[in-house]
N, C-alpha and C positions, 0 to 999 in steps of 0.2 A: 238528464233524460228520465222521464217517468216510466217506471217499469209497470207493465200491465200484468195483472194476475187473473187467472180464470176464477169464476165465481166459486166460493167455498162449497165443497160438497162433503157432507157428513159421511164418513166411512162406516159401513155396517160392521159392527163387531162380530167376530166369528161366534157361532152358536156353541153352547157348552156340549160336551159329549152326551150321547143319549143316556138319559136317566130313566130307568123304569119307574112306573108309578109307585108311590110309597104306600105302605099299609098304615093303619092308624097308629100302631106302635112305633113304626119308623118315623112318621111325622112328629110324634110326641118327642122322640129322642132328639131329632134335628132341632125342634123348637126350643130346646133348652138353651141354645145359643142365641135365640132371638134378641135378648137384651143388648148384646154387643154387636148385632148386625143392623146398624141404623142406616147405612148408606143406600142410595138408590141402586147401586150396583149389586147389592147383596141379594141372594136368593134365600128365602126362609122356608122353602117347601121342597127342597131337593138336597141330596147328599152333597152335590157339588155346590160350593158356597157362593158362586157368582151367577148372575143372570146370563152373562155372556162368557165365553171361554177366555180365561186369563190365567193359565197355569204359571206363567212367569211371575205374575203378581203374587200368587200364593207362595211361591218359592222365595221371592224377595221379602215378603212380610214375615215369614218364618225365620229367615236368616237375620233380618235387621231388628225385628221387634222381640224375638225370642231367642236369638242366637242358636237357631236350629238349622244346621246345614244338611242334615241327612236323617235317615231312618233311625239309627241308633240313638241319637240325641233326642229325636222326637218321642220315642217310646219312653225314654228316661224322664223327660219333662211331664209327659202324661201320667206316668206312675206317681210322680211327686205331687201333681195336682190333686189326684184322688186321695193319696195318703195324708198329706199335710197341706200343701198348697199355700195360698196367702192367708188362709183363715187361722192357721195355728197361732200366730202372734196376736190375732184380733180377738181371741176368745175372752181374754181378760177385759178388753175394752167394751165388747158388745154384750157380754154375759150369755152368749149362746155359741153354737157351732155354726157359723154362717157359711154353709156349704154352697149356697146358690152361686156366689161369685166364682168359686173355683170350678163348679160344674159348667157354668156358661162358658168360661174360658177353655175348659177341657174339650167341650164339644166343638167349639170354634177351631181349636188347634187340630183336632182330628179331621175336620172337614177341609181345612187348608192343607193338611198333610196328604189327604187324598188327592186334592187338586194338583199339588206339587209333584205327585208321582211317588211319594214315599210310602204310600199305603195303597193296596188294592181294595176294592169295594167290600169283599167279605171280611177282611181284617178291620176295616173302618167300622163296619156294623158291629163286629165283635167288641171292639173297644167302646163304642157308644153304649152297647148293652150293659157294660160294667157300671154305668151311671144310674141305672134304673132303681135298683134296690136301695142304695143309700139315699137317693133323692126322694123316693116315695116314703121312706122311713122318716125323713126330716120334714116334709111338707105335705099338706093336704089340699093345696090349690095353687093355681098360677098366681093368685094374689099374694099368698104367703111367700112363694118363691120370689116374686118381684120385690116384695117389701124387704126381704133379706138381702137381695142383690143390691138394692139401692142403699141400704144401711152400710154395707161394706164398701160400696163405691164412695160414699161420703167420707168414710174413715180414710180410704186410700187417697182421696183428693186432699184431705187435710195434711196427710203426710208429705205431699208434694209441694206444699207452700214453702216459698223462699228457697226452692231448689231449681236447678236448670230445667227440670222437666215440668215445672209448674204450668206452663202454657200448652203442654202436650195434649192432655185429654180434652174432650169436648166439655163445655160448661155443664154443671149439674142440671141446669134447667132443660138442656137439650135431652139428657138422659131421662129426666122425669117425664118430659112430654112424650118421648118414644114409648116408655112403659105404659103411659095412659092410653096410647093408641092400641097397644097390644092387648090391654085389659078391657077395652071398650067393647061391650057386648054387641054394639051396633056396627062394628067394623068387620065387614065380610072378608077382608084380606088378612086379618090377623090369624097366624097359624094356631094361636092359642084358642081361637074360636072353632077352627077346623078340627083341632085335636084337643078337646077339653081334658082337663086333668084326669078325670076318672077313666078315660079310655084305656090307659095303660094297665088298669086292673081288670079289663074285660078281654075276652078272646080277641086275638088279632084278626083283622079283616082288611080287604082292599078298600081304599078310599073311593 
């Protein structure tokens, strides 16, 4: 007997919680995680990390990818990313202090922690503000930030060769292409064009 199915209907994803409009400084801070937010589901212009509400996905991602089951572990990992992170053993290989990789991950984890309910909005913004001074001291443009991010990603990819995790990350070409779209001055959707590097040094204002 042939079973009849109703025509497939796409379910509308629930909207994310109300997010007040960001200021120029807030968008700049959120935009530090833009290199790691490549998927279509990602929001690059709100504190909430997804276009549609998916708190469960944020919680799953923190637990499975970072082994972060709660607030205490989240704050510990964030502190480590700013103090040492993944860049510490890479200093000898790169000849620099490649902060961009750790900052991008840090901001991404803060935003996921907010979505998972481990952080409220004021705490999340306080944590994101901690990235501003070291990042501005290390870089003078989004181009410089992106170059350092890609440098460390390549070293990280090399370290995964011949390991069970070799196929886990997206190919380097995918990351390279994503960074090009973020840096493209003709791309109106790039948060880096909406919040140019220098705005963090200017008085904050609504977008």
